[in-house]
N, C-alpha and C positions, 0 to 999 in steps of 0.2 A: 275160496269163499263163495258161498251161494248168493247170488244177487238176483233174486226174483223181484222184478220191479212191477208188482201188481198195482194197477191203478183203478180198475173197475171192480169194486167189491161184489156187485151183483152178478158179474159174469164169471168170477173165479172164486176159489176158496180162500183160505187164509184167515187172518184176523181182521174184522171190520171195526173201525173206530168211527163213531158218529161225529158230526161236525161239532156238536156241543162238547163232547169229550175232548176232541182235539183242541178246542179253544181253552179248556181248563188246563190241559197239559202245557200248552204254550204259555199260559199265565204262570204256571208253576216254574217253568224253565226261566222265565223273565224274573220272577221273584227271587229265585235262587241264584240269579246272575250266572247261569250256565251258558256255555257257548252253543247257541242253537245249531250251528253248522256241524258240531262234533257230537252232540248228545243224541242218544238213541233211547227209545222206550223199549225196554226189555219186557216182553210178555211171556209168561210161563206158568207152569204148574209145579207143585211140590207135594209130596206125600204128607198127609196130615189133615187136620180140620175134622169137624164132626161128621163129615160125609165121605172122607177118604182122600180127597185131593183139595188143595188150596190154590187159589189164583195168586199169581205173582206179577206185580208191576214195579218197575224200577227204572230210574233214569240213570244211564251209564254212558261212558265214552268207550267202553271196552266191548269189542265185538269179536266173537270166535269165528274161525274159518268155516265151521260147520253151521253157523247160524243162517237161517233164512232171513232175508231182509226185504222190506217193501215200504211203501210210503202211503199214508192216509191223511188227507187234508193238511199236508205240509209237515206231518209228524213222521220221522224216520223210525220204523218199528223193526225190532229183531226178535226172533223166536228160535229156540233150539229145536231140532227135528223131533225129539221125543215129546216135548210139550205140544208141538204143532199137531201131533196125532190126536190129542185131546181137545185142542183149541180150533181146529179147522172149522171155519164157519161161525165162530163165536163173535158176538157183537159186544163191544165195550161202549157203554153210554155213560153220561154223567147226569145225576139227578141233583137238583138243588130245590128241595121242597121242605115244607114245615117239619115233616116227620123223618125225612131222610136227605142226607147230603153226602155224596160220594160217587165213586165209580161203580157201575152196575154191569154185571156180566150176564148176557143171554146166550147160553150154550146149548145148541141143538143136540150135542152129543151126550149131554148129561141125562142120566135116568132118574136122578134125584138130586136135590140140593138142600142145604140147611136153610133155616128161616132167615138168616141174615144175608144169604146169597154169596158168602165168601168161600164156601167149599161145596164140592159136588162129588158124585160118584157116576161111574159109567158101567 
């Protein structure tokens, strides 16, 4: 199992989760009565969406031996190596505004993205 314990997102790559996004994830974990010690946030990409790839966020207790793992603001994050190729340096934020509520991805690797921000291409 790869246990990359990245703690300083400014100094290293990986997936960056803002403090606001981490608070929302912690809120969801509590609302769903999940075991915060066992649950992981799986971040990934899958083929599809209007731009070629779609983002994936999932709360899971299952971690594969090949997953990269790190922690951001108390959230244990896992990502498969193939997805990490597309997500290295991505920032996951949470917006709670009048016209938009949800997780937002800022991906420096994306050459284009759809209008809703849920898919991208490289």
